[in-house]
Every structure is written in C-alpha cells, then in structure tokens.
N, C-alpha and C positions, 0 to 999 in steps of 0.2 A: 313733493314727495318722489315723483318720477325722476326728477333731476338728481335728487340725493341718491336714489337707488342706482341710477346710471353711473354716478361718480364712484359709488361703493364697488360696483361690479368692475369698473375700469381699474380701480385700485387693486382689487383682488387679482385681476388678470395681469396687471403690471407686476405685482409681487411675485406671481407664479412664474412669469417669464424671467424676472430677475433671479429667482431661486434656481431656475433651470440653467441660466447662464452661469450662475455661481457653481453649480454642480459640474457643468461642462469644464469650467476653468479649473476646478479642483482636480478632476480626473486627469486633465492635461498635465497638471503639476505633479500628480502622483506618478504618472507614467514617465515623465521627464526625470524625476528623481530615481525611479527604478532603473532607468536605462543609462543614466549618467553619473549616479552617485551611490551605487549599490555596493554592499559588502557581501552579498550572497555568494558570489562566485568564489571569492577568497575564502569564505567560511567552508564552502564545499571542498575546495582544494585541500584545506587542512584536514577535514573529516576523512576525505578519501585517501589522500596521499601521505599524510603524516600519521593517521590513526588506522585507517583501513577497515576491514570487516568488523562488524559490531554485533555478532550473534549474542542473544541474551545470555548473561552469565559469564561472558568471555572478558579477557583483559581489554579488548578493543571497546566493548560496551562501557566498561568502567572508565576508560580514558575519555570516551565521548561525553559521558556525563560531566566529568570535570571540565572539559574544554568548553562545552556549550554553556554551562553555568557561568564560567568566567567571562565568556563573550557577552552573555545576556546582562551580566552585572555592569558591563561597560555602556550598555544602552540606556541606562537611567530609569529602569523600572522602579516603581515604589518599593517592591521587594522581589527578590529572586530566591527560590527555595527548592529543596529536594523533597519529593514525596516517596516514602519507602514503599517498595513492592517486592514480594518474593516471586522469583521467576525461575522457570525450568533451565537446567544446564545440560545441554546435549552436545557431545563432542564428536566430531566426525572421525578423528583419528587419521591413520595413514591413507594416502590416495587409493581410491578403489581401482580394482582391475576387473576386466571382463573380456571374454572372447567367445566367438561362435565356433563350435567343433563340428565341421561339416566333413564327415568321413575322416580323412587324415589331415585335412586342412584346418589350421587355427587362424581365425580372423579376429583381430583385436577391435573392440568397439568402445566408445566413450560412455561411461556411466558415472553416476554419483548417488550416494545414499540419499534417500528421502529423510527429511527432518523428523526425528522421533523414532526412526527405525532401529531395530536391534541389529547387531552384527551377524555376519555369517559365522559358521565354525572357522577356526583359525586357518584351515586349509581351503576354505571356500566351499561353494556348492556347485556340483555338476549334475544336471538333470535334463531330461527331455523338456521341450517347450510346447505349450499350447497357446495359440493366439486367440484372443477374444476382443470384441469391440465395445462391450458394455457389461455392467454388472448383471443385467438381465440375461445376457447370453451366457455368462459364467454360471448362473443358477440353472439355466436350461441344460447345460452340459452335464452338470451333476458330478458326484464324487467318483464314479467309475472312470470318467475320462480325465479327471483333474488330479486325483491322488498321486503323490510322489513327483509331480511335475512342477516346473516353473511356469506361472501364468504370465503371459505377455499381453498387457493391455495396450492396444494399438489404435485407439480411437483418436483421430487427429482433431484439432480445433477446426471448427466449421469455417472454411475460407469464404463461404458465401455471406457471412455476417459482416456488414460494413463496420459496425462497432466492435472492435477487437475484444473488448471486455465481455461482450455477450458470447463470443466464441470461446473465451477462456472459461467462463462460468459453466458453459454447456459441456465442457470436457473434464471439469475438475473432480467429479466424484470418483473416477477411477484412480486418481492419485491419492486422494485423502482416505478413501474407504476400501481401496482395492485389496490391500494385504489382509485386512480383517475379514473380508468376504471370501477371499480365496482360501484362507486358512480353514474356514468351515468345511471346505470340500477336500481337505487334505493336501493342498499345495505346499511346497517346501520353500517357495519364495515368489516374489513378483517383480517384474520389470515393466515400467510404465513409460510410454512414449512421452517425451518432454512436451510441455505445454508451450508451444512456439509455432508461429505460422510460417516460418521459413525453414528451409532445409539447411542445416549446419551441423557442426561437430561439437556444439556446446550442450552438455546435459544440464537440464534445469531442475534444481531441487525444489523443495516446498514442503509444507507440513503434511504429515500423514498420521492417522490415528488407528488404534486397535479396538476402539469402541469398548464393549463390555465383555470381550472374549477373555478367558483366563490367560494369565501371563505365559503359562506353559504352551499355549497355542500361537504365540507371537511368531511371525516369520519375517525374514529380512525383505526390505523393499527398496528398490533403486529406480532411478530414472535413466533412460537411455536417450542419447541425442536423436534428433529427428533423422539424420542421415543413418545413424545406427539402426533405428527402428525400421526404416525403409529396407535396409540391407537384410536385417533379420527376417522380416516378413517375406521378402523375395526368396531368400535361401530356404525358408520353411516350405514354400510352395514346391520347390524342386526336391527337397529332402525333409519330409515331415518327421523323420526320426533323428534329426540332428540334435545335438546337445549344446547346452549353454553353460558357461562357467562364470561365476562372479564371486568376488571376495570384498568384504568391507569390514571395518573394525570399529564402527561407531559405538558409543555407549551413552546411556542416559544416567546422569548423576543426580545427587540430591539437589533440591531447590536452593538457590542462593539469593542473597539480598541485593537488590538493585534499586533504581530510582526513576520516577518521572521527573523531568526538569521543568519548573514552572516559573514564569515571570509574570508579574501583575502590575497593571497601572490602574489605580482607583479612578472610577468615573467622576467627572467634575460635577455632574447633575444627578445622575441616577446610579450611584455606586452599587446598589443592591441588584441591579441587572447586569448579568455577566455575559460577555461575548468571548468565546474561546476559539483560538485558531492554532492549528498544530499539524505535526507529522510524527512519524514514529522514528525513534533514534536507533533502534536495533536494525540489523540487516542480516541477510544470510551470509555464510562464511566463505563462499566460493570467490567473492570479489569484494570490492569496497562499498557496494550498495549506493552508488551515486544517484541513480534514478529511483531506487527503492530502498530507503526513502530519504536519502540525504538531501535530495532536491526539496522535498516537502518541509524538512527541518529548517533549511536555510531560508526558504521562501517565507515561512511563518515568522522567523526572526526578522526578516527584512521588512515586514509590515510595520514593525515598530520603528525601525531605522528610517523608513519613509516618513512616517508621522513626525518623527523627531526633526528630520530635515525640513519639513514644511511647517513646523511649529504647531501641529494639530494635536489638541488634547481631547481624547474621547469623552463623550458625555456619559457613556456607560463604562463599567469596569471592563478592561481588556486583559485577557490572559493569553499568553503564548505557552502552550503545553507540548513538550517533547515526550511522547509516550514511549515506554519501554515494553518490549515483548509482544508487538503486534504479530510478528511472523509465526511464532509457534506457541501461542497461548492466550494472547490478548489480555494478559494480566494487568498491564498498565492502564488500559481503558476501563477495565472493570474496577480497579482500585480507585481511579479518579471519580467514578460514579459513586462508589461506596462512600468516599469522604464527602462528596458533594451532598449526598443524602443526609449524612450525619450532621453536616453544617446547615442543612435546610437552604441550600443555595438555589437561586433562580437564574437559570441560563436562558437567554433569549436567542442566542445564535451559537451554533457550533460549526466550525468551518475546518475542513481537513484537506490537505494536499497529499495524496498518496497514489498518484497515477503517472508519475514520472515528470521530468523537467522539460517536456516537449512544448511546442507552441500551444498556448491556451486557446481553447475554442469556446468555452462557456462554463456552465455550472450544472451539476446534478443536484436536485433539490428534494428534500423530504420535509413535508409540512402540510398543513391544511390548505384547502383551496384558496382561502382569502389571502394567506401569506404567500402562496405560490404566485397568485396574480399580482401581488404587490412587488415581488421580486422581478417578475416579468415586465412590470411597468418601467423598470430601469434599463430595459434592453436598448433603447435608442441611444442612451448615453455611451454604451459600449461599442456601438457600430463603428466609430472611427478607428477602433483598435482590433477590428475583425473578430470581435466576440459576438457570437450569434446563437449559440446553442443553450437554451434554457429549458431543461427537461426534468421531468419527475424521474428520480432514480436513486440508487444507492449513493449515499454521501460519503461514507467512510467507515471502516471497521472500528477504529478507536473511539469514534463518537457514537457508534451504534448503541452502546449500553446507556448513554446519557439520557436522563429524563428530567423534565421540568414541566410546570403546569401549561406552558405554551412556549414552544421552541421551534426555530427553523434550523434544519441541518443542511449543510451545503458541502459539496465536494468540488474542488477545481477540476475541470474537465479539459485536459490537454488533448491534442491529436493522439489517437491511440494506435496508429498503424505500426509504429516501430517499437512500441513499449515492450511487447513480448519477445522481441529479438534479444532483449537484455534481462528480462525479469527472472530473478532467482538463478542467474547463470554467471559463469566466469567472466563474461564481458560486460557486466554492469559496473563499468569503471568511469573514472572522471573524464577521460577523453571522449566518452560517448555523449556528454552533456554539452549543449551549445549555450554559451554564456548569454546571448541575447534572448533565446527562448526561455531560459531560466528566469531572467529578469522580467520579461513580459508577464510570466506567470505570477511573480511577486506583485507587480503593479496591478494586475487583475484582482488578486486577492485583497490588496489594500483598498482598491476602489470600492469593491462590494462591501467591505467592512465599514468603510466611511459612510456609505449610503444607509446601511442598516443602523449604524450608530446615530446618524442624523435624523432619520425618519421613523425609527423604531419598527415594531411589528404589530400586527393586528391581534389584539387580545380577545 
C-alpha cells in the first residue's frame, strides 16, 4: 500500500513538472510568434496613417469598423460580426485660439476644447481669470469671487505618484466636472490644466460633462497645455487683473449609428464559457490615437493571430471585441453587456488593453481572492519576460459594465511613465509606438489567455 501511494505521488509530481514544462514551452512559443511573426504593427500603421483619428460618429470611426472587420475575417474566426450601438457625435470644428491679455501684451497659448463642451460665442470670450486647484476651493470662493470670470483649474498631476495612472485619476475631477461646478457660481468658462506629467505645448483633451445643470447654464470648457498653464499662473501672480481670451466652435450633434466589431472562436470543450479580449476602436480627434487605443485594438487581434500561428484551439469560446465610444460615452461596453444579459451568456474572463503600447509590466486584476491567487500562481512563468506586477486594480472601462456569475477581469499593465505624454493629445501618433514593445504586450496577453483557457477559474 505504501509503495503504491509513493508511486502515485511520484506520478502526480512528474505530471505536474511535465505540465509546468509544457506551459513554459508554450509561453516561449507565444512570445516567439509575437516578436517574429506579428501583424499588429502593420495593422496599427494602417489604422493610424491610412485612417487616422476615430472619434465616435466620425468618418474615421466608420472606416475603422470596416477595416478591422475585414482584417478579422482573414484570421479565420468562426464568425465576425458587427454589434449595433448608438453613439454621441461631437464635432470640434475649427482650431481653437486663446491668448493672455496682460495689459497691452497679447500672449498666445495652446488650448483645445474638452470633449462634449459647447462652443464659445462666435467672437469668443474675454474675461478676468481666477485660478483654483480643486473643486473644493472653487466652492469656498463662492459666487462673489467667481461670477463673470473664467475659472482656471491648475491642479497638476501628482508627480510623487510612481504609478502614473494614480496621478491621473487624482486630477481628473477638475476636467470632467469643472465646467458644471463653475457654472453654478456664475463663471463664463473654464480652462483646465492638461493632464500630463511633463511640461510641453500639447493641450490634452478628454471628456467633460455638465451633470444635471440646465442646458442654459452650460459654459465652454477647454484644456490648456502644461506650459501654457505655467505661464498663465505666473502671469496671474504679477497681474491678477489680466484677462484671458478663448474661442472654440465645437458642437454636439444627434446620436448616430456605429458598431462594436466582434470576432468569435467557439470553444472546443466548453463553448458556453466565454473569454473576451479587446480594446476600444474610437479615439480622440487631435491625433490618430495610436497608444489610446489603437495599440489595444491590434494587440487583441494579435492574440488570435498568435494562436493561429501555433495551431492552438481554445477550449473556451474566445471573443475579440473592439468597442466603440469608450472615450466619450462608454456606449459600446454598455451595449455589449446589454446583449450579453439578453443572451444569458457566461463570461469567465474579460481582458482589456487600454493603457498604451509601452513595455508590458504585468496585469491589473479584478476578481475574488481565490481567482486572484490563481492568477498570481502563474507569475513565475512570466518572470523570463520581465512581467512581475500582478496587482488588484481597475481592469478596464469597456469591461467595467460586464457581469457574469463568476468572472475575472484583467487589464494589461504596461509601463505608465510615458503614457500621459501622449494621452488625448496631438502627439498620440504612430511614430510614438515602439514595434517591439507593442508586440511584447500582445505576447503577454496571449500567454495569460492561454493559461486561463487551460486551467479555468475558481467557481
């Protein structure tokens, strides 16, 4: 009996070691494919340089839907289809202009309208400026000091934060809610310091909202470059009575029809269990959105290309979803969840890449403790690829609405230090993406999806 038990334990240990070696070999082959036989960089080249910006409701977004659907059809999915979704259509109009009026001196500064903002009057707005560093400070100043002025929100991203996304989230409220809050105190417009950790001349756009205030109280909102913000703040200190002029001609139009692009491979063993991987197809309109989120789109498509190259057939159903309207509405993610609920689908994994095409460092994970521990147990397999950060954290906005009885949500976690140099700005362009870093990210995503597919989740 003891001898039989020993043999059984030896067999189990041997099988475990064999499986471990098999996983090591599979990850090596995944990364080899990603780095030597990838289509992701060529796809991104087309998206960025042949199509360009892809703001929801734009001609660029429509072309991107057609292009990615056609490319996904070449990858041999069991089916590729479009999922209808109504999206907002906001148009920037002519290039914005702004300058500081310091006595008789006019100093031009770079600005851009925030997404969803209304236009200024045709001749623009000229008013005195009041600088604040928080919504709380705004409320403390009150109507007497704010009425008739342009509110200048100048809270910088916290440079002490090592994780740049934490710095970003800590400063985001002034961009999104600043105009709505300033309007309550009689402001005529808002200027917001760009959410960027470096000093440059690129204004960074992004979504802003008016909350529940009446439309008659909407005021125009724009972002100013970090260099412009520094200059405005410095000049205000020497001349608190200076005036600021800005002009923008943006307009919010009626919603239009667009699409999520979806490719599906039916699982060979458990087709009822769905793993979804994706990025958002839309981008802001100031550039071609190569990092945000062209990179995530092509990395997600590349997962299937890698599996094809290796002859790997997923046990669970695998979907690549390219969501529309993450930037200014999240309509694509919400529609995907709505249809998923109608079809009573069971997702076991949702994986999003929306943090840029920089060198991958790990994963941010949402799930219960047992599944977090299971994912962390794969950490040693990733060490040869310098993937080391397995943390609890936000996985992605488009997969945020997704629910299932038991699901792991994961986000690719690239190095964040350079991301906000480009985020929502005119320099989010193809030349800012490193081919090798992009491909390493795709290999990292495919490796994790392979492991979840093979070993499942804790129910």
